[in-house]
C-alpha positions in Angstrom: -0.6 0.1 -0.2 1.5 3.5 -0.6 1.7 5.9 1.2 -0.5 9.0 1.6 0.7 12.3 -0.6 -2.9 13.5 -0.9 -5.6 14.3 1.7 -8.1 11.8 0.6 -5.8 8.9 0.9 -5.4 9.6 4.4 -8.7 7.9 4.6 -8.4 5.3 1.2 -5.8 3.3 3.6 -7.4 3.5 6.9 -10.3 2.1 4.8 -8.6 -0.2 2.6 -7.0 -1.3 6.8 -9.8 -2.0 8.0 -13.3 -0.9 5.9 -15.3 -1.4 8.3 -14.0 0.6 11.7 -15.3 3.3 12.6 -14.0 7.2 11.0 -17.6 9.2 12.8 -20.6 9.5 15.7 -22.0 12.1 14.5 -24.7 11.5 17.5 -26.7 8.1 16.9 -25.4 7.9 14.1 -21.6 5.9 13.1 -19.6 6.2 10.1 -17.8 3.3 9.0 -14.1 3.8 7.1 -16.3 2.0 4.0 -19.0 3.8 3.8 -17.4 7.4 4.0 -15.1 6.0 0.8 -18.2 5.2 -0.9 -19.6 8.7 -0.4 -16.4 10.5 -0.5 -16.1 8.6 -4.4 -20.1 9.9 -4.4 -18.6 13.7 -4.0 -16.5 13.8 -6.0 -18.4 12.2 -9.3 -21.5 15.2 -8.2 -18.2 17.7 -8.0 -17.5 16.6 -12.0 -21.0 16.0 -12.8 -21.8 19.7 -12.8 -18.1 20.6 -14.7 -16.0 21.8 -11.7 -12.6 22.2 -12.9 -9.5 21.6 -10.8 -8.5 24.0 -8.0 -11.8 25.3 -8.1 -13.2 26.5 -4.7 -16.1 24.7 -2.7 -17.7 26.3 0.5 -19.3 24.6 3.2 -20.9 26.1 5.2 -22.5 23.7 7.5 -21.8 22.5 11.3 -20.0 19.5 12.6 -21.5 16.7 10.6 -20.3 13.3 8.5 -21.5 15.3 5.6 -19.5 18.3 6.3 -16.6 16.0 6.4 -17.8 14.2 2.6 -17.6 17.5 1.8 -13.9 18.3 2.6 -12.5 15.5 1.5 -14.7 15.0 -1.3 -13.5 18.2 -3.0 -9.8 17.5 -2.3 -10.6 14.1 -3.8 -11.7 16.2 -6.8 -8.7 18.3 -7.4 -11.0 21.2 -6.5 -10.2 23.1 -3.8 -12.2 23.2 0.2 -12.6 26.5 2.0 -15.0 25.1 5.4 -17.1 28.5 6.8 -16.9 28.8 10.5 -20.8 28.2 10.8 -20.8 31.6 13.6 -20.2 33.9 10.4 -22.8 35.9 9.7 -24.2 35.8 5.9 -22.5 39.0 5.1 -19.6 37.7 6.9 -19.7 34.4 4.2 -20.9 36.1 1.3 -17.1 38.3 1.7 -15.4 35.3 1.5 -16.7 33.4 -1.0 -16.9 36.4 -3.3 -12.1 36.9 -2.7 -11.6 33.3 -3.1 -14.7 33.4 -6.4 -16.2 29.7 -4.3 -17.8 28.1 -7.3 -19.4 25.5 -5.3 -21.4 25.5 -1.5 -22.7 23.2 0.7 -25.2 23.9 3.1 -28.6 22.7 4.7 -31.7 24.2 3.8 -32.0 26.3 7.6 -29.0 28.4 6.3 -30.1 28.7 2.9 -33.0 30.0 4.6 -29.8 33.2 6.3 -28.0 32.8 2.3 -30.0 33.3 -0.1 -29.9 37.1 -0.2 -26.4 37.3 -0.1 -26.0 34.8 -3.0 -26.7 36.8 -5.9 -23.9 38.8 -4.6 -21.3 36.2 -5.2 -20.7 36.7 -8.5 -19.1 33.4 -9.2 -21.3 31.0 -7.4 -23.1 28.5 -9.4 -24.2 25.8 -7.4 -25.7 25.5 -4.3 -26.3 22.2 -2.8 -28.3 21.2 -0.3 -28.8 19.0 3.1 -31.7 17.7 4.4 -34.1 19.5 1.7 -37.5 19.3 1.1 -38.3 21.5 -1.2 -35.5 23.8 -3.7 -35.6 27.3 -4.1 -37.1 28.6 -7.8 -34.9 27.4 -11.2 -33.5 30.4 -12.3 -30.4 33.2 -12.7 -26.9 32.0 -12.6 -27.4 29.0 -10.0 -28.7 25.0 -10.5 -30.2 24.3 -7.2 -28.9 20.2 -5.9 -30.2 18.1 -3.3 -26.9 16.1 -1.4 -29.0 13.2 -1.8 -29.4 13.8 -5.9 -25.9 14.6 -6.2 -24.5 11.7 -4.5 -26.2 9.2 -7.2 -24.5 11.6 -10.0 -22.5 8.4 -10.8 -18.5 8.0 -9.9 -15.5 9.3 -11.4 -11.7 9.8 -11.4 -10.7 12.8 -9.9 -8.3 15.6 -12.3 -5.4 15.2 -11.0 -3.6 16.7 -8.3 -0.3 16.7 -7.2 0.5 17.0 -3.0 2.0 20.6 -3.9 -0.9 21.5 -5.4 -4.0 23.7 -3.5 -6.6 21.7 -1.0 -8.1 24.4 1.4 -8.2 27.6 1.9 -8.4 28.6 6.1 -10.0 32.3 6.6 -8.2 33.7 10.2 -11.5 35.2 12.5 -10.4 38.6 10.7 -10.8 40.2 13.9 -9.2 43.6 13.8 -10.3 43.7 9.7 -11.5 41.2 6.6 -10.7 38.0 7.5 -7.3 36.3 5.7 -7.5 33.1 2.8 -4.0 31.5 4.4 -3.8 28.5 1.7 -2.6 25.1 2.4 -1.5 21.9 0.4 -2.2 18.4 0.3 1.5 17.9 1.4 0.8 20.5 4.3 -2.0 18.9 5.7 -0.6 15.9 5.0 2.6 15.8 6.5 0.7 17.5 9.9 -1.2 15.5 10.3 1.3 11.9 10.1 3.7 15.0 12.8 0.7 15.2 15.3 -0.2 11.5 15.0 2.7 10.5 16.0 4.0 12.3 19.4 0.1 12.3 20.3 0.9 8.3 19.6 -2.6 8.4 18.3 -3.5 4.5 17.1 -6.8 3.2 15.4 -7.7 2.1 18.9 -8.0 6.4 19.6 -11.7 8.4 19.6 -10.6 11.7 19.2 -13.7 14.1 20.0 -14.1 16.8 17.6 -14.4 20.4 20.1 -13.7 22.8 18.2 -14.8 24.2 14.8 -14.0 22.2 12.0 -12.9 25.9 10.3 -10.3 26.1 12.3 -6.9 24.2 12.1 -6.7 22.8 14.7 -10.4 21.9 14.2 -9.9 19.9 11.2 -6.3 18.2 12.0 -8.5 16.2 14.9 -10.0 14.4 11.5 -6.7 14.4 9.8 -5.4 13.2 12.8 -7.5 10.8 13.5 -7.7 9.1 10.1 -4.5 8.6 9.0 -4.0 6.2 11.9 -7.9 5.0 11.1 -9.1 6.2 14.7 -12.6 7.3 15.4 -14.1 11.3 15.7 -16.8 12.5 17.3 -18.5 15.5 16.1 -19.8 17.6 18.7 -21.8 21.0 18.2 -21.5 21.4 22.5 -24.3 24.3 23.4 -21.7 24.2 27.0 -18.9 23.0 28.5 -21.1 20.3 30.3 -21.8 18.8 26.9 -18.0 18.3 26.5 -18.1 16.6 29.5 -21.0 14.1 28.7 -19.7 13.1 25.2 -15.7 12.3 27.3 -17.7 9.9 29.3 -20.5 8.5 26.9 -18.5 7.8 24.1 -14.7 7.0 26.3 -13.3 9.6 24.6 -8.5 8.7 24.5 -8.0 12.1 23.4 -9.4 16.0 24.0 -7.7 18.9 22.3 -9.2 22.7 23.2 -8.1 25.7 23.4 -7.2 27.4 26.9 -10.6 29.1 26.9 -13.0 25.6 26.7 -10.3 24.4 29.4 -10.5 27.2 31.7 -14.8 26.7 32.0 -14.3 22.9 32.4 -11.5 23.4 35.1 -14.3 24.9 37.2 -16.9 21.7 36.6 -17.6 18.6 38.3 -17.0 16.0 36.4 -18.6 13.2 35.7 -17.3 9.7 37.1 -14.4 7.9 34.8 -13.3 10.0 32.3 -10.1 9.8 34.0 -10.2 5.7 33.4 -10.2 6.1 29.5 -8.8 10.2 28.5 -5.4 9.1 27.3 -4.5 12.2 27.0 -5.5 16.0 26.4 -3.9 18.4 24.0 -3.6 22.8 24.6 -3.5 25.2 21.5 -4.5 28.4 20.4 -3.0 30.9 22.7 -0.8 29.6 26.1 -3.2 27.6 29.6 -2.7 29.7 32.2 -0.9 26.7 35.2 -3.2 27.8 37.2 -6.0 25.1 35.1 -3.4 23.2 33.9 -2.9 21.8 36.9 -6.4 22.1 38.1 -6.5 19.3 34.9 -3.5 17.7 36.3 -5.4 16.7 39.8 -8.8 15.2 37.6 -7.3 13.6 35.1 -3.8 12.5 37.4 -3.2 9.7 34.3 -3.4 11.9 31.1 -1.0 13.5 29.3 -1.0 17.0 28.5 0.5 18.5 25.7 1.4 22.0 25.3 1.4 23.3 22.2 1.6 26.0 19.8 0.7 27.0 16.1 -0.7 29.2 13.9 -2.4 28.4 10.6 -0.1 29.5 7.7 2.3 26.5 9.5 -0.2 24.2 11.1 1.7 23.0 14.0 5.1 24.3 15.1 6.1 23.0 18.4 4.8 20.9 21.7 5.6 20.1 24.6 6.5 17.1 25.7 4.3 15.4 28.7 7.7 14.3 30.9 8.6 17.5 30.7 5.5 19.6 32.1 6.5 19.7 35.3 10.0 21.3 35.2 8.7 23.6 32.5 4.9 24.5 32.5 4.9 27.4 31.0 7.7 26.3 27.8 5.7 25.2 24.5 8.4 22.8 24.0 10.3 22.4 20.7 10.1 22.4 16.9 7.3 19.2 15.9 8.7 16.4 14.2 9.7 17.3 10.1 9.4 21.1 11.7 12.1 23.6 12.6 11.5 26.2 14.5 14.4 29.1 14.7 14.4 32.4 17.2 15.8 35.3 14.9 15.9 39.1 14.9 15.2 42.0 12.3 18.0 41.6 10.7 17.4 37.6 10.6 20.5 36.4 12.7 20.2 34.7 15.4 19.3 34.4 18.9 21.1 34.1 21.7 19.7 32.0 24.7 17.5 34.0 26.6 17.1 36.9 23.7 13.0 37.7 22.9 13.4 37.4 18.8 10.4 35.8 16.3 9.2 32.6 16.0 9.8 31.5 12.4 8.9 28.1 10.8 10.4 26.4 8.3 9.9 22.8 6.0 6.9 21.1 5.4 4.1 22.8 6.7 4.6 26.0 5.7 1.2 27.8 3.9 1.1 28.7 1.0 0.5 32.2 2.0 -2.1 34.2 1.7 -5.2 33.9 -1.2 -5.0 36.4 -3.3 -2.7 39.5 -1.5 0.2 39.8 -1.8 0.8 42.6 0.5 -0.5 40.0 3.5 1.7 37.6 2.2 5.4 38.9 1.7 4.7 40.5 5.1 4.7 37.0 7.0 5.8 34.7 4.2 9.7 35.3 3.3 13.0 33.9 2.2 15.0 32.8 4.8 18.8 34.7 5.4 21.1 32.9 3.6 23.2 32.3 7.4 20.1 29.4 8.0 21.5 25.9 9.3 20.8 23.9 6.2 21.0 26.5 3.6 24.3 25.9 2.3 25.5 28.3 -0.1 25.5 27.0 -3.6 21.0 26.3 -3.1 20.7 29.2 -5.4 17.2 29.2 -5.1 15.2 30.8 -1.9 13.4 29.2 1.0 10.6 30.5 2.2 9.2 30.4 5.7 6.4 31.6 7.8 7.9 34.6 10.1 5.3 34.3 12.9 4.6 37.8 14.5 4.4 35.8 17.4 8.0 36.6 19.9 9.7 34.0 21.6 13.1 32.8 23.6 14.5 29.9 23.8 16.7 28.8 26.6 19.7 26.5 26.8 18.3 22.6 26.2 16.4 24.9 23.1 13.2 24.7 24.6 11.4 27.9 23.5 8.4 30.5 25.7 5.9 32.3 24.7 6.7 35.5 25.2 3.5 37.8 23.3 2.5 38.6 19.6 4.9 41.5 18.6 1.6 43.8 17.7 0.1 43.3 21.5 2.5 43.9 23.1 2.2 46.7 26.1 5.5 49.1 26.5 4.8 50.8 29.3 7.4 52.6 32.0 10.0 52.1 30.0 9.1 48.2 29.4 7.7 45.8 27.1 5.3 43.6 28.9 4.0 41.0 27.3 -0.6 40.8 28.0 0.4 36.8 28.6 2.5 37.6 31.5 0.0 39.5 33.1 -2.8 37.3 32.4 -0.7 34.3 34.0 -0.5 36.0 37.3 -3.8 37.0 38.1 -5.1 33.6 36.5 -2.8 32.2 39.9 -4.6 34.4 42.0 -7.2 32.3 41.9 -9.7 35.3 42.4 -11.0 35.5 38.6 -12.7 33.6 35.8 -11.3 35.6 32.4 -8.9 37.9 31.8 -7.8 40.1 29.1 -4.6 43.0 29.8 -3.6 45.4 27.1 -2.3 48.6 26.9 -3.8 52.0 26.7 -2.1 55.2 26.0 -1.3 57.1 28.4 0.6 60.9 29.2 3.4 59.8 31.8 3.6 55.7 31.3 3.2 55.5 26.9 0.7 52.9 27.7 -1.1 51.3 30.9 -2.6 48.2 31.4 -6.5 48.0 31.4 -8.1 44.4 32.6 -11.1 43.3 31.3 -11.9 40.4 34.1 -14.1 38.1 35.3 -15.3 37.0 38.3 -14.8 33.7 39.8 -17.7 30.9 39.7 -20.7 32.1 40.7 -19.3 34.9 43.4 -17.7 39.2 43.0 -14.6 40.5 42.2 -13.1 42.1 44.1 -10.9 44.3 43.0 -9.3 46.0 45.6 -7.9 42.7 46.8 -7.3 41.9 43.2 -4.5 44.6 42.6 -3.5 44.2 46.3 -2.4 40.6 45.0 -0.5 42.6 41.7 1.9 43.9 43.3 2.7 41.1 45.7 3.0 38.5 43.1 4.4 41.5 40.1 6.8 44.3 39.7 5.5 47.4 39.9 5.5 48.1 36.0 3.9 44.9 35.6 1.2 46.2 37.9 -2.4 46.8 36.1 -3.6 50.2 36.4 -7.5 49.7 35.8 -9.1 46.1 36.1 -13.0 46.1 34.5 -15.0 44.1 35.5 -17.9 42.3 33.5 -19.9 39.1 33.8 -18.4 36.0 31.6 -17.3 33.8 30.1 -16.0 36.5 27.5 -16.2 37.0 24.4 -15.3 34.7 21.6 -14.3 34.8 17.9 -15.0 32.0 15.5 -12.0 30.3 16.9 -13.2 29.7 20.9 -10.7 31.7 21.4 -10.9 34.5 23.6 -11.2 37.7 21.6 -8.9 40.7 22.6 -8.8 42.9 19.9 -12.5 43.0 20.6 -13.2 43.0 23.8 -10.6 46.8 23.6 -11.9 48.4 20.8 -14.6 48.5 22.6 -13.3 49.5 25.4 -11.6 52.0 23.8 -15.0 53.6 21.5 -16.0 53.5 25.2 -13.8 55.4 26.8 -13.9 57.6 23.7 -18.1 58.3 24.7 -17.2 58.8 28.4 -15.3 62.2 27.1 -11.3 61.0 27.7 -11.8 60.2 31.5 -8.9 58.4 32.8 -8.8 54.4 32.8 -9.3 54.7 36.0 -12.1 56.2 35.7 -13.5 54.0 33.0 -12.8 51.0 34.9 -14.3 49.2 38.1 -11.8 49.4 40.2 -10.5 53.7 40.5 -7.1 52.4 41.2 -4.2 53.1 39.3 -1.4 53.0 42.3 1.6 51.4 42.0 
């Protein structure tokens, strides 16, 4: 059996090994690898019968369900490119993405179609709309052809367009909290190499059951599918409303692997867990930001036999580092070392390598580096750059440049080669002449155990340059004593790091489309309210009124 090179090969190889093994569970429905392979073949035949050409884009606007998975892998098997749209997006956001990447076909549900119909005429390249669970379709007419999902899959099987592993497979759109979202283009090679790498260090096997709790439009969310399918494991699709639903699924489905973002782990750590989860949850993995140490401690107390994997990644290169579980006690604040088949560099602005513990930019090179941002030369040039000629492994005789991802994240590397996240360059706060990472401040705030969730950001200040503003929620169902919180901050932090003000609001804090706390939106709202308040100082706007040092 040949190795997997294209995305759909992951399912084909697992079906060849054991066609009856369960690939997906959705509610009470289970689908085998053999049935998945057949459904994908039907979807390929359906797309080709519509005349879709190699590289054309297929948008998928669905919650997590079997059709979402079939359409994603089926689009690439046909030689097309899938564009997963976060189900939380509104119609105008969906329209922007479909126009931006010239979507030719859309897969959605009858319920979601009702929201989209007004914006579809503005999607100039859209020609085909495939609707799941549709009893009736809109009247024919105009440029759009309407099809039922089941009818599409009955069009007959055909071989997809010839593609190779460096061809496009997907365009994943970032959350776009500071403007229009950017479409990160990923190749088959990017996605397959990433799946193999992650499955190797998580030690996944066909006996695993992974819970897909994150959005499939999020690279770490879709990775639950590719990682599982690489080894023939089972994936449970979960569209949860409350964190408690996640715990119920962990227990009822006997999940062995959970990957989530810190805000969800913070909420899970505060709940009562059903008995028995610790007996089968082999690992829990964190991505999308640093997990507060207090939260990590709480999870490890509940799950003494589960391995914690602390990971760092970015959509532009899928996944970059992980901290092995046996290193967590020694360096719980580290993001680890490069994952298999990737190299991570820490570089100065001039491209030279940073010294030990010197802050610099994290740069990722290797097979997981994406293909740039769709149709955006300027932003692509900012993030995807040629490696300096002095980079180890780049001998002078190599004439063509190698493109790497310059993350925009500031990190440091210690004497043993372990990396530590400091902060986003565009989020660093400059206060009293010091550069302060908001995650540093937030880590201390979580350690006090006086808050539920928090964000820190800088606000312009005439004397300090920037003052540190915090928005926090109470812990549990109690109140937040901001005086006590600031007193703890003064005890635990140098004076320049102590927040000037803490504004309290009910939880949970707002999330972006990927489930992360939306720091930029909270900061923007705060500044907008400050403007409306007529230029009051942050201590007058914040609920504490305490800016003492």
